[in-house]
C-alpha positions, 0 to 999 in steps of 0.5 A, a space after each residue: 500499499 502507498 504511504 499517505 504522502 505518496 497516496 495524496 500525490 497519486 490522488 492529486 494526479 488523478 483529480 487533475 484529469 478533466 473528468 469526475 471520479 467517484 469514491 469507489 473508482 478512486 478507492 480501486 485506483 489507490 487500493 484503499 477504502 472509500 472512507 480513506 478516499 474521503 479523508 484524503 480529499 479532506 486533507 487536500 482541501 486543508 492543503 488549499 486544493 479546491 476539490 469539488 464533490 457532488 453526490 449521486 450516480 452522476 456525481 464525483 470528485 473533480 479539481 476545480 480552478 481556484 483563486 491561486 495556481 496549485 502545484 501541478 504533477 506532471 509525468 516525465 513525458 508531460 514535463 518534457 513536452 511542456 518544456 519544449 513547447 515553452 521553448 518554442 513560444 520563447 523563440 517567437 512561435 506564438 506572438 506576444 508570449 515570448 517573454 512570458 514563455 521564457 520566464 516559465 521555461 526558466 522555472 521549469 528547467 531549473 526543477 527538472 531532474 537531470 535525466 529529463 533535462 538531458 531529454 529537453 536539451 537533446 530536442 532543443 539542440 537539434 531544433 530551430 524555431 524561426 519566425 514564420 512571418 505568418 499572422 500573429 494571433 493574440 494569446 488571449 484569443 488563442 486561449 479563449 478558443 482553446 478553452 471553448 474547444 476543451 469545455 465544448 462551449 459555443 462561440 460567436 465571432 465576427 469573421 473578416 474575409 480578405 477583399 480578393 475573395 469577393 473578386 476585389 470588392 469589399 466583402 459583404 457584411 455578415 452576421 456573427 458566426 455561431 459555431 461549435 468549436 472542435 479543435 485548433 490546428 496550426 498549419 504553415 504559420 497559421 492557426 485554424 479552428 475546425 468547428 461545426 457552423 450552426 447556421 450553415 449546418 456544415 463543418 468549416 475551418 476559420 483562421 484565428 487571425 481573422 476572428 473577433 470574439 463576441 461572447 466566449 463561454 456560450 451554451 454547451 454542446 455534445 461534440 460531433 465527429 469531425 469529418 474523416 476523424 482528423 481535424 488536421 487533414 480536414 484543414 489541409 484539404 480545405 486550404 488546398 482546395 481554396 488556394 487552388 481554385 484558379 487554373 492558369 496556363 503560362 508560356 515561359 520563354 526559357 528552357 525547361 531545365 533552367 526553370 526546373 532547377 529553381 522551381 519547386 515541383 509543388 508550384 505546378 507542372 512544367 512541360 517543354 514546348 521547344 528548346 527555349 519555351 516551357 509551358 507552366 500549368 498550375 492553380 492559385 488562390 488569386 490572379 493577383 497572387 500569380 501576377 506578382 509571382 510571375 513578375 518576380 521571376 525575371 523570366 519573360 512569359 505569355 499568358 495563355 489562360 485565363 484572360 483575367 490574369 492578363 487584367 491583373 498583370 495590366 493593373 500591376 504594371 500600371 501601379 508599378 509604373 505610377 510608383 516609379 514616376 512618383 517623387 517624395 
């Protein structure tokens, strides 16, 4: 049987999991009687841990948030994961939290046993975190959305769509989105929320940098299964489908071998027309985006399709010409 101190630590570890534990369940886990469980719970309360207890078949014990942060118990893998995540945050992976993450990382590393410190240092020694240039998400927004996902609470927010999604015109004003948040996904420098849209009756993904919360802490809901069972794959498929809406065909006046040496295969398909001409087929998120990219290649080219791409190029050329003529 565990000693009283060891049993209290084990009990505290169980109560930190996000579920309710009945007295008999805890008694089985700890190898003691339910009377001892009640005594141990009272001891934890005396030490300042806010343990809630609800009677009945649906009740049980749970550690609720208190006025102060109590000591946390982490197993080896959890401690290493927290330290590595804080290292990423201190390196600028999460905007606005670098200084706070660094302070927390310093405290945790100082308390790690030598064996765990070596594991953390091994991961950090072969890892480099660079600012990805993606849009920054306010930490308070990220935390609020994460908590709503965890607690299965609805969200209401305004969503800002970029102008080019509406063909260059100002996007229409939409009523606040009402969703059941499921999971957060970080992809290519951006945070996405996978959620069930209550008004559209379908799954959607939303970029957090375009969200403005209205009233966090909405009504609770029963979680639905995400399509395919994988939120990350859902976001990837949606993003790829969205960013490849517009097919383009362009004749580049350069040999295929020269272009293939510096163009990533994922950008599109290169086909040699003759020794000095290459056809480039791809799909893009917007004609304006491909116009800017083609202008930056330094290669002469001819637009085969679509005509809208020529309009984007003409507009870009006119704007560049005006910029060249201006004097401060």
